[in-house]
N, C-alpha and C positions, 0 to 999 in steps of 0.2 A: 350581251353577247360575249364580252370579255370574261365574264364569270363562267360561261359555258366553256370557252376555250381553256381557261385556267383549270377548270374541273377535268376536261378531257386530257390535259397535259399531265395530270397526276396518274401515274401508272396503276395504282390500285383502283382509282375511280374509273379509269378507262376499262380495266378488266371487268369491274362490276357491271358496267354498261353493256359491254360486248358479249358477256357470257349469257345474257338473256336471249340472244338470237338463237343459239342451238337449243336452249331450254324450252323456249316458247314453241319452236318448230317441232321439237320432239313430242311435245304434248299435242299440238295441232296436227302433226303428221299422221297420227293414228286414225283421225277422222276420215280423211279422203281414202285411206287404205281400206277402212271398213266399208265405205261407200262403194269403192271399186269392187269389193267382194260381193256386195249386193247386186252388182251388175254382172256377176259371174266373170269378172275380169275382162269385160268387152268394151267398156267405155274408154275411148282414146283420150278424151279430155281429162278424165280422172287419172288415167295412167300418167299423162304428162304432168298433172298437178303433183302426184306422188313423187315422181322423179325430181321435179323442180323444188319441192319442199325439202327433200333430203339433200339435194345439191347445195341449196342455200344454207341449210343447217351445217353441212360439212365446211363450207366457206366460213360461216360464223364461228365454228369450232376452231378453225385455224386462226382467225383473228383473236378470239378469246385466249387461245393458247399463247400466242405471241405477246399479247398484253399481260397475260399471267406471268410469263417469264420476266418481263420488265418489272412487274409488281413484286415478284419474288426477290429479284435482285435488290430492289429498293428496301424491302423488309430486311433482308439478310445483311445489307450494308448500312442499316439504320443505326441510330445512336444507342438504341436499347437492345441488349442481347436477348435472344429468344430462350425461353425455358425449354426443357426436354419435351414437355407436353406440347408446347407450341410448335417446336420443330417436327414432332411426329405428326401433328395435325396438318402442317404445311406439306410434309412429304406425302401423306395420304391423298390430299387434294391434288397435288402435282401428279402423282402416279395415275390417278383416275382421269385427269384432264389431258395428260400427255398422249399425243397421237389420237386424240378423241375424234378427229375428223374422219378416221377410218370407219367408224360405226355408221354414221349417216351416209358416208360415201358409198360403202358397200350396199347399204339399203337402197340408195338411188340406183345402183347398178342392177340390183335384183329386180326392182320395179321396171327398169328399162328392158329387162328380159321379157316382160309381159307383152312387149311390142312384137316379139318373134311370132311370125304368122302361123306356125305349126299349132294344130288344134290343142294339144295337151300341154304345151309349154306355158301359156299364159296362166292357167289356173294353178299350176305347180309353182311357177315363179311368184304369182300373186300370194299364194299361201305362205311361201317363204318370206315374201316382202312384208306381210302382216306380222309374222313372227319377228322379223328383223326390226320392224318399226316399234314393236313393243320392247325389244331389246335396247333400242336407242333411247326409248323413254326411261327404261330402268337405268341405263348408263348416265343419262342426263340428271336423273333424280339423285342417284348416288353421288355424282360429282358435285351437283348443286348443294346437296345436303352437307357434304364435306366442306365446301367453300363457306356455307352459312355458319357452320360450327366454328370454322377458322376465324371468321370475323366476329360473330356474336358471342360465342362461348370463350374463345381464346383471345379476342381483341387484336388479331393479326390481320393486316391487309386492309385496315379501314382507311378510307380516304384521309388526306391530310387535314388536320384541324384548321378551322377557319373557312372551309368551303361549305357553302350551304348544303344541307342534306347529308352532311358527312356522318359517318358512324362514329361510335366512341373511339377515343384515342387508344393506342396500344397500352395494355395494362400488364403488370407482372402477376405471376401466379400467387405471390405472397401478398398482393393487394386485397385478396378475397377475405 
C-alpha cells in the first residue's frame, strides 16, 4: 500500500495513471454512440450512457491536466536541463492536453441534446454526437501519442527511478 501511495505522489506517475481515464473513455465512448445510432437515437438508456461516458471523460481530462501541470513543473525544475527537442515535445503534448476537457464536455452536451423531445432534434444531435465522439477519439489519440513520444522517445516525464513499473530515467539527446 505504501508503494502505491509513493507512486501516486510522484507527479509524472500520477499523470500517467490519470491520463488513461479520458483515453479509455474516448475509445469506449464511440461504441454506445454507434449503438444509439442503431436505435435511431431513441434509446434513453444509451443516451444517458453516452452523456455519462463523456462527462466522466471530461472530468478525467481535468484530473490528467492538473497532474500533467505538476509533472511538467517537476520536469522543468529537475536537475537535468531539457534539450530543445525535449522542450518541443513537452510543449506539443501540453498544447494538446491543455483544456482537453472541453472536447468530451461538448460531446456530452451534444448527446444531452438527444433528450430534447422534438422529433428532428435527437437524430441531428445524435449525428453530431457521433462526429464529436470520433473527434474526442482523435484528440485523445494525438495527445496520448505525443505523451508516449515524450516518455519513450525523449525520456521526459518518466516516473522517478526506484518505483516499480517506472519507465526509463531521463536521458540526454547526446546519450544516443
